[in-house]
N, C-alpha and C positions, 0 to 999 in steps of 0.2 A: 372927467370924461377918460375916454380911450388915448392912448398915443398910437398914433397911427404916420406908417411910412409911406409916402408917394412918392415916383416914382416913374419920370416921362422926360421922354427929349425933346419932350416941344412946353415951350415955356408960356404959351396962353393955356393950353389945359392943366397943365403944374398948379397955373396961378387961382384956375378958376377952381380946381379941384381943393386945393388949399384953402380957397375963400368960401367954399361951404363949409368945409371939417369945421372950418373955425369958428363957423356963422352957429354951428352946433354942440360950440362947447366941447371939441376934442382940440389934443396938441398936438400938432403935425411935421413931419421932420419932411425935409423932400430934399428930392437930390435928382441930377439930369441926367444919369444914367449906371448903371450894375455896381462899376468899380463905387463911384461915391456914395450911391446906398449901402457897400458892405463897409465902407469907411465910417460912414457916420453912423450904423447900427453903432461898428466896435467902440467909439467916441460917446457916443449919447445912450445907448442901451438898447434893447429889446422892443418894439414893436408889439401893441395887439390887434395890429392889422397890418397888411400890405395892399398895398395899390398900384400895381403894375401895368405901365403899357409895355404889349408886347412884343414886338418891333423897336429895339434901341440901339444904336449903335456898341460895337461890344460887346454886349454878353444880352441876348434877347431876356425878356421879364422872365418866361420860362427856368431858362436857366437862372436868372436870378432867386426866383422861389423857391426853388431847389438849392443852390449853396446856401441862403437863409436858412432852411429848414435842418442842414448838415449840423447848423450851431446847437451847442448845450439850449436846451431849453424852446427850443425855437421848429421843433421838432412836427409839431402841431398849427403850426400858425396859420391862421386865416387868413385869404387873400382873395383879393378882385383882378381881374382883368378889366383894363380897357383895349381896346382896341379898335383901329380900322379896320383890321385881316378879320373878312368876314368867310373865309372859305371852312368848310364842315370839320376836316381836322385840323385846322388850327384849335375851332370851339373845342373840338373833342380833347385836344391837347390839355386845354387849360384847366376842360372837366375834368380829368385822370387826374392833376392833381389837385384835385378837391376843390378848385377856385371858382370862384360865380367870373362869368361872361360874359360883357357888357362892350358891345360895340359902339365904335368911334359915328357921327354923336352923338352922344347920353346925353340926355335928360336929367336935369338936378334932381328931382323926387327918384326915380329911378336908380339913383345912385346913392342916393339915404337911404333907402330900402335893405338895399343890398350890404352897405355899412353895416346898417342898424341888425339886419338877418343877420350876416360875420360876426359879431358882435356878441350874440349870445352865447355861444357856441366857445367863444375868442374867452368869455370871462368861463365858460366853465375847466376846459383845456388850465386855463392860467390854476385854478383853482385845485384841478383833479377830481371834479365833479361833475358827473355828467348829468344832463336833463335829458328824457323818453319825452319825446314828443306825444301829446294824447294825440289817437288815429280820428279823422274828420266826422267821423259816423258816432264817435263821442263826444266830441264837443257840441257838434249842429244838432238840434230835432228837426227832426223830418219835416219838410214840408208840407204842410197839407195840401188834398188833394185837389185841382181844380176840375170840375166836372169840363165832361166834353159834351158841350151843347151845338148845335145848329144854330145861329142866333139870327144867319139870310138865307137867303136861296141863293144858289150855284145863277152865275149869269147864263143867259138863253144859248146854245150850241155849248154846253160844256158837257 
């Protein structure tokens, strides 16, 4: 499966994310901060996806993603931010980098859905092919019309 970099200064969050990703058969690299993550990528190679905490000592997850994307071959690295920061400006900063933004505490199914969604485009950017999404109106047939019939009388005094 995919090589996924997980960077979070909270050991428990790192462990939970690592467990969920390994259970889904992904190969996981974990680091407690941005500097360790950059060293890990240098030593072990480029990830297919980065899952980053936003607020960490030394280097924020936002800064780390920018730094990772400066490296050759990682210009379009997909990312997911996990953060307890829920201010609209924080979320907008993550999304401005093209990343998915999940707030802590997160639910595992939401994380795994975000991982699956992010890895689809990751395969495309690695191979150089781009998949064009099909518009919803072309995928789904229209719903049948529901007759609007009053089946009961309104209550007295209505």
